[in-house]
C-alpha positions as CSV (number, residue, x, y, z in Angstrom):
1,M,233.4,32.4,114.1
2,N,235.0,35.8,113.2
3,G,236.8,38.2,115.5
4,S,233.9,40.8,115.6
5,T,231.2,37.9,116.5
6,I,233.6,36.9,119.4
7,L,233.7,40.4,120.8
8,F,230.0,40.7,120.6
9,G,229.5,37.3,122.4
10,L,232.0,38.0,125.3
11,V,229.9,41.0,126.3
12,F,226.2,39.8,125.7
13,Y,226.7,36.2,126.3
14,P,226.8,36.6,130.2
15,I,223.7,39.1,129.8
16,I,221.7,36.5,128.0
17,G,222.9,33.7,130.6
18,A,221.7,35.9,133.4
19,L,218.0,35.8,132.1
20,V,218.2,32.2,131.4
21,S,219.7,31.4,134.9
22,Y,216.9,33.6,136.4
23,L,214.2,31.4,134.6
24,I,216.0,28.1,135.6
25,G,216.2,29.4,139.3
26,R,212.5,29.8,139.5
27,Y,212.2,26.0,139.1
28,H,215.4,24.4,140.2
29,K,217.9,26.2,142.4
30,K,220.7,23.7,142.1
31,A,220.5,23.7,138.4
32,R,220.6,27.5,138.4
33,D,223.9,27.4,140.6
34,Y,225.8,25.0,138.1
35,F,224.4,27.1,135.2
36,A,225.9,30.2,136.5
37,D,229.2,28.3,137.1
38,F,229.1,27.1,133.4
39,I,228.6,30.7,132.1
40,T,231.4,32.0,134.1
41,V,233.8,29.3,133.4
42,S,233.0,29.2,129.6
43,E,233.5,33.0,129.5
44,L,236.9,32.5,131.1
45,I,238.0,29.8,128.6
46,C,237.0,32.0,125.9
47,F,239.0,34.8,127.3
48,L,242.0,32.5,127.8
49,V,242.0,31.3,124.3
50,L,241.9,35.1,123.1
51,F,244.7,35.8,125.5
52,Y,246.7,33.1,123.9
53,Q,246.2,34.4,120.4
54,V,246.8,38.2,121.2
55,A,250.0,37.0,123.1
56,K,251.1,35.2,119.8
57,G,250.4,38.3,117.8
58,T,247.0,37.2,116.2
59,V,244.9,40.0,115.1
60,I,241.2,40.1,116.3
61,A,238.9,42.3,114.3
62,D,236.8,45.2,116.0
63,F,233.1,44.8,116.5
64,N,231.1,48.0,115.5
65,W,227.3,48.1,115.9
66,E,226.7,51.4,114.3
67,N,223.1,52.1,114.9
68,F,222.9,50.9,118.5
69,C,221.6,53.7,120.9
70,G,222.0,56.3,118.1
71,R,225.7,56.5,118.2
72,G,226.5,52.7,118.0
73,I,228.8,50.7,120.4
74,H,232.3,49.8,119.4
75,F,234.5,47.0,120.9
76,S,238.1,46.2,120.2
77,L,240.7,43.8,121.5
78,D,244.3,44.5,122.4
79,G,246.8,43.3,125.0
80,F,245.6,45.3,127.9
81,R,241.8,44.5,127.1
82,V,242.4,41.0,126.8
83,L,244.4,40.9,129.8
84,Y,241.8,42.6,132.1
85,G,239.0,40.7,130.4
86,S,240.6,37.6,131.5
87,I,241.3,38.8,135.0
88,A,237.6,39.8,135.1
89,A,236.4,36.4,133.9
90,F,238.7,34.6,136.3
91,M,237.4,36.4,139.2
92,W,233.9,35.8,138.3
93,A,234.4,32.2,137.8
94,M,236.0,31.7,141.1
95,T,233.5,33.8,143.1
96,T,230.7,32.1,141.5
97,I,232.0,28.7,142.4
98,F,232.4,30.1,146.0
99,S,228.9,31.5,145.9
100,K,227.1,28.2,146.0
101,E,228.1,27.5,149.6
102,Y,228.2,31.2,150.7
103,F,224.6,31.7,149.8
104,T,223.2,28.6,151.0
105,H,221.2,30.2,153.8
106,Y,220.6,33.5,151.9
107,R,217.2,34.7,150.6
108,N,216.8,36.3,147.1
109,R,219.6,34.1,145.6
110,N,218.0,34.0,142.2
111,R,218.2,37.8,142.3
112,Y,221.8,37.8,143.1
113,Y,222.8,35.4,140.3
114,L,220.8,37.5,137.8
115,F,222.5,40.8,138.6
116,N,225.8,39.0,139.0
117,L,225.9,37.8,135.4
118,L,224.5,41.1,134.2
119,T,227.3,42.9,135.9
120,L,229.9,40.5,134.3
121,G,228.5,41.4,130.9
122,A,228.5,45.0,131.6
123,T,232.0,45.0,133.1
124,V,233.4,43.0,130.0
125,G,231.7,45.8,127.9
126,V,233.6,48.4,129.8
127,F,237.0,46.9,129.3
128,L,236.4,46.0,125.6
129,S,235.0,49.3,124.8
130,A,236.8,51.2,121.9
131,D,235.1,54.5,122.4
132,L,234.0,56.6,125.3
133,Y,230.4,56.5,124.5
134,T,230.5,52.7,124.6
135,T,232.4,53.0,127.8
136,F,229.7,55.3,129.4
137,I,226.9,52.9,128.3
138,F,228.3,49.8,130.2
139,F,229.9,51.8,132.9
140,E,226.3,53.1,133.9
141,M,224.8,49.6,133.3
142,M,227.5,48.1,135.6
143,S,226.7,50.7,138.3
144,F,223.0,50.0,138.5
145,T,223.3,46.3,138.2
146,S,226.0,46.1,141.0
147,Y,223.8,48.3,143.3
148,V,221.9,45.2,143.9
149,W,224.9,43.5,145.4
150,V,225.2,46.1,148.1
151,A,221.4,46.2,148.8
152,Q,221.3,42.2,148.8
153,D,220.7,41.7,152.5
154,E,218.0,44.3,152.6
155,R,218.9,45.4,156.2
156,K,218.8,48.9,157.1
157,E,222.6,49.4,157.0
158,S,222.8,47.5,153.7
159,L,220.2,49.9,152.0
160,R,221.9,53.1,153.4
161,A,225.3,51.8,152.0
162,A,223.4,51.0,148.7
163,E,221.9,54.4,148.7
164,T,225.3,56.1,149.2
165,Y,227.0,53.8,146.4
166,L,224.1,54.7,144.1
167,A,224.2,58.3,144.8
168,V,227.9,58.5,144.0
169,A,227.6,56.5,140.9
170,V,224.8,58.4,139.4
171,I,226.3,61.9,140.2
172,G,229.7,60.5,139.0
173,G,228.0,59.4,135.7
174,L,226.2,62.5,135.1
175,V,229.3,64.5,135.5
176,M,231.4,62.1,133.4
177,L,228.7,62.4,130.7
178,M,228.9,66.1,130.7
179,G,232.8,65.8,130.1
180,I,232.2,63.4,127.3
181,F,229.8,65.9,125.6
182,L,232.4,68.8,126.1
183,L,235.0,66.5,124.6
184,Y,233.1,65.5,121.6
185,D,231.9,69.1,121.0
186,A,235.6,70.1,121.1
187,I,237.4,67.5,119.0
188,G,234.6,65.8,117.2
189,T,235.5,62.1,118.1
190,L,235.2,59.7,121.1
191,E,237.2,57.0,119.5
192,M,240.0,56.2,121.8
193,S,242.5,55.3,119.0
194,K,241.8,58.9,117.6
195,L,241.8,60.8,120.8
196,L,245.7,61.4,121.0
197,T,245.9,62.9,117.5
198,A,242.8,65.0,117.9
199,C,243.6,66.4,121.4
200,A,247.2,67.2,120.2
201,A,245.9,69.3,117.4
202,Y,243.2,71.1,119.5
203,E,244.4,74.4,120.6
204,N,241.9,75.3,123.4
205,K,243.6,73.1,126.2
206,A,241.5,74.8,128.9
207,R,238.3,73.3,127.4
208,L,240.0,69.8,127.4
209,Y,241.0,70.4,131.1
210,V,237.3,71.0,131.9
211,A,236.3,68.0,129.9
212,G,239.0,65.8,131.5
213,I,238.2,66.7,134.9
214,C,234.5,66.2,134.6
215,M,235.5,62.6,133.3
216,L,238.1,62.2,136.1
217,F,235.1,62.9,138.6
218,G,233.0,59.9,137.1
219,F,235.8,57.4,136.8
220,G,237.4,58.4,140.1
221,A,234.0,58.0,141.9
222,K,233.8,54.2,140.8
223,A,237.6,53.8,141.3
224,G,237.2,54.9,145.0
225,A,239.6,57.8,144.7
226,F,239.8,60.6,147.4
227,P,237.4,62.4,148.1
228,L,234.8,60.1,146.4
229,H,235.9,57.2,148.2
230,I,233.0,57.3,150.8
231,W,231.0,54.3,149.3
232,L,234.0,51.9,149.7
233,P,234.0,51.6,153.6
234,K,230.3,51.5,153.7
235,A,229.5,49.1,150.9
236,H,231.9,46.4,151.5
237,P,231.0,45.3,155.1
238,V,227.4,45.0,154.1
239,A,227.7,43.3,150.6
240,P,228.0,39.5,150.4
241,A,231.7,38.5,150.3
242,P,231.9,37.2,146.6
243,A,230.3,40.7,145.6
244,S,232.9,42.6,147.8
245,A,235.7,40.7,145.9
246,L,234.4,41.9,142.7
247,L,233.5,45.5,143.8
248,S,237.1,45.9,145.2
249,G,239.0,43.8,142.8
250,I,237.6,44.5,139.5
251,L,234.8,47.3,139.4
252,T,237.2,49.8,140.9
253,K,239.6,48.9,138.0
254,S,236.8,50.0,135.5
255,G,237.2,53.5,137.0
256,V,241.1,53.2,136.6
257,F,240.5,52.0,132.9
258,G,238.7,55.3,132.3
259,I,241.4,57.4,134.1
260,L,244.0,55.5,131.9
261,V,242.2,56.4,128.9
262,I,242.0,60.1,129.8
263,S,245.7,60.3,130.9
264,C,247.2,58.1,128.1
265,N,245.2,59.7,125.3
266,I,244.0,63.2,126.1
267,F,246.7,64.3,128.5
268,L,249.8,62.2,127.4
269,Y,252.9,63.6,129.0
270,D,251.1,66.6,130.4
271,K,252.8,67.6,133.6
272,T,249.8,69.8,134.9
273,W,247.6,66.7,134.6
274,G,250.2,64.6,136.0
275,Y,250.7,66.6,139.1
276,L,246.8,66.5,139.5
277,I,246.5,62.7,139.5
278,L,249.7,62.4,141.7
279,A,248.1,64.5,144.3
280,L,244.9,62.6,144.2
281,G,246.9,59.2,144.4
282,V,248.9,60.4,147.3
283,C,245.7,61.4,149.3
284,T,243.8,58.3,148.4
285,M,246.8,56.0,149.2
286,F,247.6,57.4,152.6
287,G,244.0,58.1,153.5
288,G,242.8,54.5,152.7
289,A,245.8,53.1,154.6
290,L,245.2,55.2,157.7
291,L,241.5,54.3,157.9
292,A,242.4,50.6,157.6
293,V,244.8,50.9,160.5
294,F,242.1,52.1,162.7
295,S,239.3,49.8,161.5
296,I,238.3,46.7,163.4
297,D,235.9,45.3,161.0
298,L,237.6,42.6,158.6
299,K,235.8,43.5,155.4
300,R,235.9,47.4,156.2
301,T,239.6,47.1,156.7
302,L,239.9,45.2,153.4
303,A,237.8,47.9,151.7
304,C,239.8,50.8,153.1
305,S,243.0,48.8,151.9
306,S,241.3,48.7,148.4
307,M,241.2,52.6,148.6
308,S,244.7,52.7,149.4
309,Q,245.9,50.4,146.8
310,I,243.9,52.4,144.2
311,G,246.1,55.4,145.4
312,F,249.3,53.4,144.6
313,I,247.9,52.9,141.0
314,L,247.1,56.5,140.6
315,I,250.5,57.6,141.5
316,G,251.8,55.4,138.9
317,I,249.4,57.0,136.4
318,G,250.6,60.5,137.6
319,M,254.2,59.4,137.0
320,Q,253.5,58.4,133.5
321,C,252.5,61.9,132.6
322,L,255.4,63.5,134.5
323,L,258.1,61.3,133.1
324,G,257.1,61.7,129.4
325,A,258.4,59.4,126.9
326,E,260.9,57.7,129.6
327,N,257.8,56.4,131.7
328,A,258.5,52.6,131.3
329,L,258.7,52.1,135.0
330,A,255.4,53.9,135.8
331,V,253.5,52.4,133.0
332,R,254.6,48.8,134.1
333,G,254.3,49.4,137.6
334,S,250.7,50.9,137.4
335,L,249.5,48.1,135.0
336,L,251.0,45.4,137.2
337,H,249.6,46.8,140.5
338,M,246.1,46.8,138.9
339,V,246.6,43.1,138.1
340,N,248.1,42.3,141.5
341,H,245.5,44.1,143.6
342,S,242.6,42.4,141.7
343,L,244.1,39.0,142.4
344,I,245.0,39.7,145.9
345,K,241.7,41.1,147.0
346,L,240.0,38.1,145.3
347,V,241.6,35.8,147.8
348,L,241.2,38.1,150.8
349,F,237.5,38.8,150.4
350,M,236.8,35.2,149.8
351,I,238.7,34.2,153.1
352,A,236.4,37.0,154.7
353,G,233.4,35.3,153.2
354,V,234.6,31.9,154.8
355,V,234.7,33.7,158.2
356,Y,231.3,35.4,157.7
357,M,229.5,32.4,156.6
358,N,230.8,30.4,159.7
359,L,230.3,33.1,162.3
360,H,228.1,35.7,160.8
361,K,230.5,38.3,162.4
362,L,233.2,40.4,161.2
363,D,234.4,42.4,164.2
364,L,238.0,41.3,165.1
365,N,237.0,41.0,168.7
366,S,234.4,38.4,167.7
367,I,236.4,36.5,165.1
368,R,239.6,36.4,166.9
369,G,241.2,33.0,166.7
370,F,238.9,31.7,164.2
371,G,241.8,30.8,161.7
372,R,243.7,28.7,164.3
373,R,244.4,25.0,163.1
374,K,243.0,25.7,159.7
375,P,246.1,25.5,157.4
376,L,244.6,26.1,154.2
377,L,242.8,29.2,155.1
378,N,246.0,30.3,157.0
379,F,248.1,29.7,153.9
380,A,245.8,31.6,151.6
381,F,245.4,34.6,153.9
382,L,249.2,34.7,154.4
383,M,249.8,34.8,150.6
384,G,247.4,37.6,150.2
385,A,248.9,39.6,153.2
386,L,252.4,39.1,152.0
387,G,251.3,40.2,148.4
388,I,249.6,43.3,149.2
389,G,252.3,44.2,151.7
390,G,254.9,44.3,149.0
391,I,257.0,41.7,150.6
392,P,260.0,40.6,148.4
393,L,259.3,37.4,146.3
394,W,255.5,38.2,146.2
395,N,253.7,39.8,143.3
396,G,252.9,42.9,145.1
397,Y,256.6,43.8,145.7
398,V,257.3,43.9,141.8
399,S,254.5,46.3,141.1
400,K,255.3,48.6,144.2
401,T,258.9,48.5,143.4
402,L,258.3,49.8,139.8
403,I,256.0,52.6,140.9
404,H,258.4,53.6,143.7
405,E,261.5,53.6,141.3
406,S,259.5,55.8,138.8
407,I,259.2,58.5,141.6
408,V,263.1,58.3,142.4
409,E,263.8,58.5,138.6
410,Y,261.6,61.8,138.3
411,I,263.5,63.2,141.4
412,L,266.7,62.5,139.7
413,E,265.3,64.1,136.4
414,L,264.3,67.2,138.1
415,N,267.7,67.5,139.9
416,G,269.4,67.1,136.4
417,A,267.2,69.8,135.0
418,H,267.8,72.1,138.0
419,M,264.0,72.3,138.8
420,V,265.0,72.0,142.5
421,N,261.6,74.0,143.7
422,M,259.7,70.6,142.9
423,I,262.0,68.1,144.4
424,P,260.8,68.7,148.0
425,L,257.2,67.8,146.8
426,L,258.4,64.6,145.2
427,K,260.4,63.6,148.1
428,A,257.4,64.1,150.3
429,A,255.2,61.9,147.8
430,E,258.0,59.3,148.1
431,W,258.1,59.2,151.9
432,I,254.2,59.1,152.0
433,F,254.3,56.2,149.5
434,L,256.9,54.2,151.9
435,I,254.8,55.1,154.9
436,S,251.7,54.0,153.3
437,G,253.4,50.6,152.4
438,G,254.4,50.4,156.0
439,L,250.8,51.0,157.1
440,T,249.8,48.4,154.7
441,I,252.0,45.8,156.5
442,A,250.9,47.1,159.9
443,Y,247.1,46.5,159.3
444,M,247.5,43.1,157.5
445,M,249.6,42.1,160.5
446,K,246.9,43.0,162.8
447,L,244.3,41.0,160.8
448,Y,246.6,38.0,160.4
449,I,247.7,37.8,164.1
450,A,244.0,38.5,165.3
451,I,242.4,35.8,163.3
452,F,245.2,33.0,162.9
453,I,247.5,33.5,166.0
454,E,245.7,35.0,168.9
455,K,243.0,33.2,170.8
456,N,239.6,34.4,171.3
457,N,238.6,35.9,174.7
458,S,236.0,33.4,175.1
459,K,237.3,29.8,175.8
460,E,234.1,28.2,174.6
461,E,234.2,30.2,171.4
462,Q,237.8,29.3,170.8
463,Q,237.0,25.6,171.4
464,R,234.1,25.9,168.9
465,F,236.3,27.5,166.2
466,E,239.1,24.9,166.6
467,G,236.2,22.1,166.4
468,M,235.2,23.0,163.1
469,N,238.4,22.4,161.4
470,Q,237.0,20.0,158.7
471,K,233.6,21.6,158.4
472,Y,234.2,25.3,157.8
473,M,234.0,25.2,154.0
474,N,233.4,22.7,151.3
475,S,235.7,21.3,148.6
476,Q,234.6,23.8,145.9
477,S,235.1,26.8,148.1
478,A,238.6,25.5,149.1
479,F,239.5,25.1,145.5
480,A,238.5,28.6,144.6
481,I,240.5,30.0,147.4
482,A,243.6,27.8,147.0
483,F,243.8,28.1,143.2
484,S,243.6,31.8,143.5
485,A,246.0,32.1,146.4
486,I,248.8,30.0,144.8
487,L,249.0,32.4,141.9
488,L,250.3,35.2,144.0
489,P,253.6,33.8,145.1
490,V,254.2,32.1,141.7
491,M,253.9,35.6,140.0
492,G,256.4,36.9,142.6
493,F,258.9,34.0,142.5
494,F,258.9,33.9,138.7
495,S,258.3,37.5,138.1
496,K,260.5,37.7,134.8
497,F,258.3,35.0,133.3
498,T,255.0,36.2,134.5
499,M,255.1,39.7,135.5
500,N,257.3,41.0,132.7
501,R,255.2,39.2,130.1
502,L,252.0,40.6,131.5
503,A,253.5,44.2,131.4
504,D,254.8,43.6,127.8
505,L,251.2,42.6,126.8
506,G,249.4,45.5,128.3
507,Q,251.7,48.5,128.1
508,G,250.7,49.4,124.5
509,F,247.3,50.5,125.6
510,M,249.4,53.4,127.7
511,Q,251.2,54.4,124.5
512,L,254.4,52.6,125.6
513,E,255.9,50.2,122.8
514,E,259.3,49.3,124.4
515,S,259.8,48.4,128.0
516,G,263.2,50.0,128.2
517,K,266.0,48.7,130.4
518,A,265.5,45.4,132.2
519,V,264.7,45.9,135.9
520,N,266.7,43.7,138.7
521,Y,263.8,43.7,141.3
522,F,266.0,42.2,143.9
523,S,268.9,44.6,143.6
524,L,270.0,46.3,146.8
525,A,268.7,49.6,145.7
526,N,265.3,48.2,144.9
527,L,265.2,46.1,148.0
528,K,265.8,49.3,150.0
529,G,262.5,50.8,149.7
530,G,260.7,47.5,150.5
531,M,262.8,47.1,153.5
532,I,262.0,50.7,154.8
533,S,258.3,50.0,154.4
534,I,258.6,46.6,156.4
535,L,260.4,48.5,159.2
536,I,257.8,51.2,159.4
537,G,255.0,48.6,159.4
538,V,256.5,46.6,162.2
539,M,257.1,49.7,164.2
540,V,253.5,51.0,163.6
541,Y,252.0,47.6,164.5
542,V,254.1,47.4,167.8
543,F,254.0,51.0,168.9
544,I,250.6,52.2,167.8
545,I,248.3,49.1,167.1
546,R,249.5,47.1,170.2
547,I,249.8,50.0,172.5
548,C,247.2,52.6,171.5
549,L,244.6,50.6,169.7
550,I,244.3,47.6,172.0
551,K,242.9,48.2,175.4
552,K,241.7,46.2,178.4
553,N,237.9,45.8,178.9
554,E,236.2,45.8,182.3
555,E,237.1,42.0,182.6
556,G,240.7,42.8,182.1
557,Q,240.7,41.2,178.6
558,L,242.5,42.9,175.5
559,I,240.3,44.0,172.9
560,Y,240.6,45.9,169.7
561,I,239.2,49.4,169.7
562,N,238.2,51.7,166.9
563,A,239.7,55.1,167.9
564,W,238.9,56.7,164.7
565,P,236.7,59.8,165.5
566,K,233.1,59.4,164.3
567,W,232.8,63.1,163.3
568,L,235.6,62.4,160.7
569,D,233.1,60.5,158.6
570,L,233.0,62.5,155.4
571,E,229.8,61.2,154.3
572,E,228.0,62.3,157.6
573,L,230.3,65.3,158.0
574,I,230.0,66.8,154.5
575,Y,228.2,64.9,151.8
576,R,224.8,64.1,153.4
577,P,224.4,67.5,155.1
578,V,225.4,69.3,151.9
579,L,223.3,67.2,149.5
580,L,220.4,66.6,151.9
581,K,220.2,70.0,153.7
582,I,222.4,72.9,152.5
583,V,221.8,72.2,148.7
584,P,218.0,71.9,149.0
585,F,217.8,74.9,151.3
586,I,219.9,77.1,148.9
587,A,218.0,75.7,146.0
588,G,214.8,76.4,147.7
589,V,215.5,80.0,148.5
590,F,216.8,80.5,145.0
591,S,213.5,79.0,143.6
592,R,211.4,81.1,145.9
593,I,213.3,84.1,144.7
594,C,212.8,83.4,141.1
595,D,209.1,82.6,141.6
596,S,208.8,86.0,143.3
597,L,210.7,87.8,140.4
598,V,208.3,86.1,138.0
599,D,205.3,87.3,140.0
600,W,206.7,90.9,140.2
601,L,207.4,90.8,136.5
602,V,203.9,89.8,135.6
603,I,202.3,92.6,138.0
604,F,204.6,95.1,136.4
605,L,203.6,94.1,132.8
606,R,200.0,94.1,133.9
607,K,200.3,97.5,135.2
608,T,202.3,99.0,132.2
609,I,202.3,97.2,128.7
610,Y,199.7,94.8,129.4
611,R,197.4,96.7,131.7
612,D,193.7,95.8,131.7
613,R,191.2,97.8,129.8
614,K,189.1,100.2,131.8
615,I,185.7,98.8,131.4
616,P,183.1,99.2,134.2
617,C,182.5,95.5,134.5
618,E,182.8,92.2,132.7
619,L,179.6,91.0,130.7
620,P,177.7,88.8,132.9
621,E,176.7,86.7,129.9
622,G,177.2,86.5,126.0
623,N,180.0,88.2,124.4
624,I,180.4,91.7,122.8
625,F,178.5,90.9,119.7
626,T,175.4,89.7,121.5
627,H,175.6,92.5,123.9
628,I,175.7,95.1,121.2
629,T,173.1,93.5,119.1
630,G,170.7,93.2,122.2
631,T,171.3,96.8,123.2
632,I,170.4,98.0,119.8
633,L,167.0,95.9,119.7
634,N,166.3,97.1,123.1
635,F,166.7,100.7,121.9
636,I,164.5,100.1,118.8
637,Y,161.9,98.3,121.0
638,S,161.8,101.3,123.3
639,L,161.3,103.7,120.3
640,F,158.3,101.8,119.0
641,H,156.7,101.3,122.5
642,K,156.8,104.8,123.9
643,G,159.9,104.5,126.0
644,E,159.0,101.0,127.5
645,K,162.2,99.0,128.3
646,K,162.7,95.2,128.2
647,T,164.5,94.0,131.3
648,G,165.6,90.6,133.0
649,N,164.9,87.6,130.9
650,N,162.7,89.6,128.4
651,S,165.9,91.7,127.4
652,Y,167.1,91.1,123.9
653,V,170.5,91.1,125.6
654,H,169.6,87.9,127.4
655,I,167.7,86.4,124.6
656,A,170.8,86.9,122.2
657,A,173.3,85.4,124.6
658,V,170.9,82.4,125.2
659,K,170.6,81.9,121.3
660,R,174.3,82.1,121.1
661,E,174.8,79.3,123.7
662,E,172.2,77.0,121.9
663,I,174.0,77.5,118.6
664,Q,177.5,76.6,120.4
665,E,176.1,73.6,122.1
666,N,174.3,72.3,118.7
667,A,177.7,72.9,116.9
668,M,179.4,70.9,119.5
669,I,177.2,68.1,119.5
670,I,177.3,67.9,115.6
671,Q,181.0,68.0,115.7
672,R,181.4,65.2,118.2
673,S,178.9,62.9,116.1
674,M,180.1,60.2,113.8
675,S,177.9,61.7,111.1
676,F,179.8,64.8,111.1
677,G,183.2,63.0,110.9
678,L,181.9,60.9,107.9
679,I,180.5,64.0,106.2
680,M,184.0,65.8,106.7
681,F,185.8,62.8,105.5
682,C,183.6,62.6,102.4
683,F,184.3,66.3,101.9
684,G,188.0,65.8,102.1
685,L,187.9,62.9,99.9
686,C,186.1,64.9,97.3
687,L,188.5,67.6,97.5
688,T,191.3,65.1,97.0
689,L,189.7,63.5,94.0
690,I,189.1,66.8,92.4
691,Y,192.8,67.7,93.0
692,L,194.0,64.6,91.4
693,L,191.6,64.6,88.4
694,Y,191.6,68.3,87.4
695,L,194.2,70.4,89.2
696,K,197.3,68.2,89.3
């Protein structure tokens, strides 16, 4: 099998498998579940084989279907694409294995598996896409198929969250398409491999910025970047946990993928673009961490955490543009944090799924103490918490250190170039980075202590929790969680063997060929940033969460409170009022004005250029010809009959009008008859024969 066929199969194999699984599920549920496992595991195996070949330097041919959807679709495989395709396939395999137990008591499971596999094919299509048109096709397909995940429960809150998710996805997709049109009109290509050269030669940079911002809007909406993050905190708590893991861990990365394409091909080393992405990253990072600290819903906290971690990645992308050709730290840091966040959220959301499928609750006060005496669940959650918190020797520490050091490196560069006016802004960004890292540690401490250390306020509930030690998940779910969790410390402990090689494999996609100097992750200078974040995190937990966000209820029991003001919900404060009230009102007023202007214009034209003829009255019957003919005949009749006039039905005007109507009616009957059609056909055939025989 050649390379192009493999690329086609990687995308469409899960899509075909989705349809087959749906048909199987209509007759045998268990067979459907195992068939879905087979599809995702076999997809993973294919990607791992390709991963090995690409790592060894084997060249894989592109796939180009030229006539598909008018402009064709184009896939290619490089280090970054095979890396993220493998991560996507791994996450789908683990969540599909976990889904069998999670969905035991769910309705519409057949629908879930159908759209789950469809979304896998669409997501792989995004990551393998070699031009922006192909990216857009599969990006939009992914948005619509994943909508079903959010609406799966069909509860009121689920449908409302799905409505928000779809609205953001559709609006973002339309704006992104506008940017793609503008880009193609400007440079004449959408091929990612040609964008860098074409954009460098294009002189109208303002037009490129407009196109880039439009595409950034669409990709940023999917990534969950501020201020288009509103779907994240709403969709995750209502979506099934396996779907939440994929929404957070991999679908957001499809948006980051698009931002990388723009930043590393259209605006490579562009400082204006770099500052824009940096600003978005800082707002997204800090905003998500702040929301997570205040949240008391397990999955909502993890969702806000995802928003924050996307901010870390965006900061890395912004630093790539600002540092220019010496951007190895930023390139490798942003790439590795993408990978780390995907794997960490896979573990954490599956654990949240275990909690929900046992308790059907996510509020910290209700699930408090559930994890006590559950060593496997405790270990897995702790691995995820330490990883996302950036604790040394875990995978998240490596990527966060690289991004932080890229900020420090740029500050030194500005100082050396005597551009001191920008240094305070970068210093502020660095401290917000460290504080956000501390907030990450604080909210993960809150979750871990609440679930695994504290006891439930109800002694009966706590006894029930501790009595289900051997029954809270089956062996397949345990395998999916444990195997995913063990990767996190392994990647951190053996960072030079794992993390460095992954960075080497994927950095070419971001135009970095050489990794630069080796980084000693555990030097005192690099440990300093991590230690500052840890100290901030402990202080926030002790002095803010324990004192301000935990209160006594009427019975004197300590409970977690959500102190975040409800009026600060951006969706309810701005988006829904603007989109559902203000915009329709303004559009309605504008439409009414336009409608009135058209009416006034018509009246003006009727009174001037197209004014009506001044006739005494319209003819009651007939037309002008019958009226004139009848009038003449009436005059002749009056001459020969001594002035006698014909009136009413005896008038020649009436008689002529009646004859006209009879002739029109007979002609219509003839024209509608088959005989007339045959006569006209014969007449046309005769004319054709005459032309062919005598005139040609």
